N, C-alpha and C positions, 0 to 999 in steps of 0.2 A: 279755522284758517286764520293765519297771520296774513296780516295786511302787506309784510314785505314780501311775502312768496307769491314768486308769478306763477312757477309751474311746479306740481307735484306728480311724481311718478310713484305706483304703488302694485308692487309683485308683478310687474311687466314681463310679457312673454311674447316673442314674435317668431313664430314656428313657420315653416315651409314646406309645404308636402310634396314627397317625391311620388311619382308614379312609374312603376314598372311597364305598365300598358295603359290602355286608354282608361280602364277602369279599375285596375290594380293598385292598391296603395302599397308603397315601397317603404313607406315611414315618413319621419318630419326631420328637417334640418331645424335644430334648436337654435337660432340665432341670437337669439335673446332670451334668457331664461330665469326670470325671477329676479327683477331689478326694481330697486326701490330707492327713491332721493327727493330732497326739496331742492329747488333752484329760487334763490332770493332776486329781486330784482337788482340791476347793476352788477351780477355776480359774473366773474368769466370762469367756467369749471372747464378742464380738461381731462379728455376720457383718452387714456393711454394704455396701449397695449398692443401686443403683434399682429399681423395680417390674421385676418380669421376670427379675432376675438369677439367680434359683435359691436365695436364702436359705431360704425356707420350705420348699422341698421337699427340701433338704438336711437340713434339722432334721426333717421328716417322715418321711424316711427311716431317719434314725438312731433316730426315737422308735418306728418299727416300723409307721408308718401306710401307707408306700408301701413296696412289693416293690424292692430294687436290682435293675438290670437287669445289673451285673456289679462286682466289685471286693468290698472285705470290710471289715465292722464288727466290732471286738473290743470285746466289753466285759468289763472285768476279765481278758482275755486269752481270752475263750471268743468263738469266730466265730459270730455270729448265723445266719448261714447254715445252720449244722448243728442248729438247735434243731428241735423238732416243735414240734406245736402247744400241749401241755401247756407247756413248757419255755419259748416265747416268752411265754405267759402270766404267768410267774414273772420273766420279763425284764422287762416292761411295769411289774410293780409297784415297780421302782428308779426309773421314769421320771415325772415330772410336767410338765403342759403347760398353760400359762398362754396364753391366745389373745387376739387381738386385741380383739375385740367382746365385753366380758364379757355383756353381755344374751344375745347369740344365743348363747353359751357354756353357759349356766344354762338347765335344763327349765324351763318358766313353771309347770308342773303340779306341781311338787315343793316341799315346804318347803325351807330350808336344813337343816334336820337329815337330811332323806332325802336331799338331793343329797350330803351328805358319809358318809350311812352306805352308799351306792349302792357305791362303790369298794371299802369292807371288804367288803361282802357278796359281791361278784363273787370277791375274792380270797381268800375263806374264813374272814374274821374275823366271825364271828357271834355272838360273846358281847357281850349287851347292854351290861354294864358296860365292857367294854374299848373297845366303839364309844363308848359316850357319855363316858368318860376322855378318848380321842383327840379327839372332835369337841370337848369343853370346852378342852382344850390349843392346837388348833390355831386355835380362834377367839378364845382368849385372846391368842394369838401375832400374829395378823393385826389386834388391836384392834377386833374387833367385838364390843363389850361394853357393858352387861351382857350375857353369854352368852344366859340365859334370855329376853332381850329378842328376840332374833334367831333363835334355833331354828324358830320357828314361821312366820315370815315367808316369803313367797314373792320371786321375784327383782323383780316390779314394785314390791313395795312399798322397794326400797332403791335409794339413789341412785348414780351410776356409778361413784364412786369406792367404795362399800361392795360392789355387784356384784363389782368387780375384785378386792377384798379376799377374797370369796367364794371366787372361781375359785383364788385362789393358795390359800386355804386346803384347797379340793379337790385341788390338784396336791399338797400336802403330806401329805395324810392318811394315804398309806401308807409315809410316811419314806422318801421315796426319796434317790438318790445324785446324779442327775441331772435338772435342770429345763429345758424349753425355753422360752423367753418369747419370744413372737411379737407383736412391736410392742406390749408391754403398755401402754404409756402413752399411744398414738397416739390414739386416741378419747376420752382424760379431758380434762378442763378443765385449762389451764396451773397453775391453782392446786393441783390433786389430782397433778399429774403426779409433783413433786418427792417429795412425802409416798409414794407407791406405788414409786419408784425406792429410795427410803431403806429402804421396809420390805422390799423384796425382798433389798436387800444387807445388811440386817441379817440375813434368815434365811438369805442363803446363808452368812455368816461364821459363825453359831453353829452350823450344822448341818455344815459343811464341804461343802456341796454345790458340784457342777459346775454351771455355766449356761452353755446356750449362748442369747446375747440377739441378736434378730435385730431391726434398725432400720435405717430410711433416714437417722436424725438423727444425725451426727458429733458433735452439741453435748451428747449425754447420754453417750457413750460413754466420756469422761473419767472419769466419776464412778461409774462402774458395773462397768468391765472391766479384765482384766489386760492382754488382747490383743485387737489386731482383725484381722479376715480381711477385705480389699476383695473382692468378687465382682462379677465381669461376664460376662455372657452365659454362665452355667452353669459359671464357671472362677472361681478364688481367684487374682488378678492381684498379691496384696502381702500380706504376713502380718508382723506386728511388734508388740512391746510398745506400749502405748497411749501413753505420752509421746513414745517414738523416733517414731512413725509421725506424729504431730500434729506434732511440731518439725521432722520430716526426710521429707516424703513423696516418694517417688520415682517412681512410676508417674503416667504422664500422667492417667489415667481418676481416680486418687485426688486429683491437684490438681485435675482438673475438678470432683469432688465437694464438695472443700475451697471452692473459688471459689464455689458455688452455694450454700453457706449465707447465709440471710438476715443485713443486716447493720442492726441497729436503728437505727443514726446517720443520722439525717435529710442529715446534711452529704454522706453518701457515695452518696446516693440515686442520683445522676446518674453514678458513677462506672462504667466500662466494664468489664465482667467478661468475660474470655477464656475463654469457655466452647467446647468442643468441638461442632461443628453437628452435625446429624442425630440419629437415633433409634437404639437399641441394636437389633443383629441380628435377624434371626428364627432362632430355635433349631431349626427345622425344616431349616434350611440355611445354617448357621452359614458365615460367610466363612474361605478359608482363611489358614493361618499366624495371627499373631495376631488375636484378634476385635476388638481395638479399633482396628486401624489403617485401616479406614476412616474412622474419625473422627480419628485421632492426627495434631496438627500436627508431630510430630518422625518420623512414619512413615518407615523406612527402603526404599526401592524396591528390590525386588529381593531382599529379606529378610524384612522384617515381613509382608508380603503373600503369602509363599511357604512359610515355616518356622515352625512355633508355637514360640515359646520356652520353654527349661526355667526351672525356679525358681533365680535367682542370689543369691548374698548378700554383697551389699555392704560391710554394715558386721553384726557376730554376732546372730544372732536376728532380721535384718532380711531376708526373702525377697520377691523381686520376679521376677515372669515377663515381663521386658522386654529385648528386644536392645540397649536403650539401656547396659545394664549387662552385657553380654558379656565374658569376660573376667575377671569378679569373683568367680569361684567357682561352681560349680554345685552346687546343693543338693540334698537329699534331703526328707524327710518334715519338715515343719515342726510 
C-alpha cells in the first residue's frame, strides 16, 4: 500500500435484493457491479454518468451508508469489512457528505449551531469551548459571516446558496479526510453554482482533502477534478485524467455524453447530434457482454454482445473497457 493512497476499492459490488412476495426472491438490482480504483490523498475524482448509472450508490457504499455485497474497500490500508460497529463509527468521522438537496439535508427544527454541534456530540466532542471554536472556524471558512448572525438561524431562513454552505460546513466539522459531493450544485441557481464549486475547491486544496464528485454535468468537471470516471450500467467504462479524457475520449458512451452537452450558440440549434438511441439497460437483468452494446453504433457482433471487455490502456493512465481497443494493453486497477 502506497502511503499516498487514501482509499482503495477492489472489485466492489453493491446489489439490492428484490422480493416478489415476503419470502420469494425476484432477483437483484446490480447497482454497482465490479468497480476498482485507488484514490490518492488530496485528489478530486469525478464520477460522471446519466441517472441510474451507479454513481451515487458507489459513493454511498464507500461512505458506509450501504453495505457492499462483495469486494473490498480499504481506507488507509484497513479493510472496512473487518471493522466492528465502534470502529465503523470512528471511520465515518473521517468522511463528509454534501448532498444534492441542501434544504432536504438540513433538519428544519434545529438551528445552524445545533446542526453543526450534533456530529461532534455523536463522535464524543462534548467540550463546549471546542465545539464553539470549530463551529466559528468552519462558518468563517464557508463564508457564512458574521458568524453570530447565522448561529441561531433555521434552514428555512437561509437562501439556497447559504443552505449548501451550511451543508458543506457540517461535512467539514469533524475535519474529514474524504468528502463525497453528490451533485452539490445541481439544485442551485446558475449564478451561485460557480461560487459553491470554487468554495469546495478551495477547501479541498487547503485541507488536502480527497473528494468524490458525483455529477452528470461534464462542463463542471474540468474546473474541479483531477480524474474522471465514466460510469454506465453500474460499471466504470472509461478512466483518465480530466484534460486527457476531454480532449481524447475513447469509449462510444463517453462520446455520446459529450455530444449531449447543450450548445449555447443558436446557430448550432439545428445541428444533428449523433446520440445513440435507446435507454440504459435494466440492472436487474443487464445484457451479456459489454453493457453498452445494444446502443453502440460500433458494436462488434459475436464479441461485444458475448464477452465483457477488460480494461485496456491505449495511452498512459487512460483506461477504457471497450473491445475496439483490444490488443492495446490489458490493465489492472486504475
